[in-house]
Steps between C-alpha positions, in 0.01 A plus 500: 500500500402241249451260785241729655305517178511125460391452862217752458356339190418159649338671800276707272399196301411316821291797612315503170416133528383522863165676431417250229554215741282670766218556250515135397487394865192715563328355193584145610360570851176633353470201270571266790233668714238485227574135420557396859283206602429677832303785334181380339304672231232596753761671717640684199148603403430620855823707501417658165144573608634663816739713292224597257264595783780714649544671162123553477484656846792728414330603175175572683682717757676693225172546311326629816794730566479636146123556528554691826777705338279588203208595728729715716649683200153565355387642834811719522438625145140586589617683813755699301237593241256602774765715673603663171134572424450651847812718464386627161148580618634665816708733279192581288289603802635860515408538133151372581478753787600783266246385247227505767600855597489602132147357468390696806658822376305522174303829500120473488475690173739252331320177607350448152821569305641229272835497676325429831324201342839377375653548844215307664536220244872468577418497871245221458751296298767549764258400776381188317857394415609529862184322612578211264843479661326448837514855638198619695435811704467477879166636613567745783236774525244431773665170594652409838872569522703188417875542570584226249331696218500861616768742613364764737675832439262715705227465759192708567245500781198280439225761461187298437705214358611173646864500624755317285327573168674630188362846419740617232733330252815691403645235272336189363629162606523194279516125534656258256323171550490443877802718570489869594713673241454845649284593802248782480607826671201602708361723774333312783252599771605467861 
């Protein structure tokens, strides 16, 4: 057993010395290459310039890649904000419809009451806030039917009117920017 330990120890020592010898050999080869009479200073300079231009090209590619990444993430963030804004406004539209019905249901004898003025002021503020967010009403009455902006829920004969015209609007439609958020529900002449 003691023989095995003694035999193992010299092997381990030889293994420890082997990497040191290899490192020295690599360093000697590098020194020999750099001081070799075959390689001139111009050749060394050309090699280093080639390496540096490779590093520069790699840096430029990485920089362009990073700029593209930043642009793409900014665009995605804008899209998410726009979609969140559209979802919020879409959920507010039924409230806006109810508010319009409340405005229309005010009795004639109450038109001058203070609470009606307050209600109208709140309505104007709501309208202007939604308009600032990019919401605008789709004009439907008296316009030709447009299936991208209108939803025909009933049809009536064209008595004295041109066919395909909107004659009644059941529910207002809205656009957010260039996108139809909700089409107008209309009656159309045939």
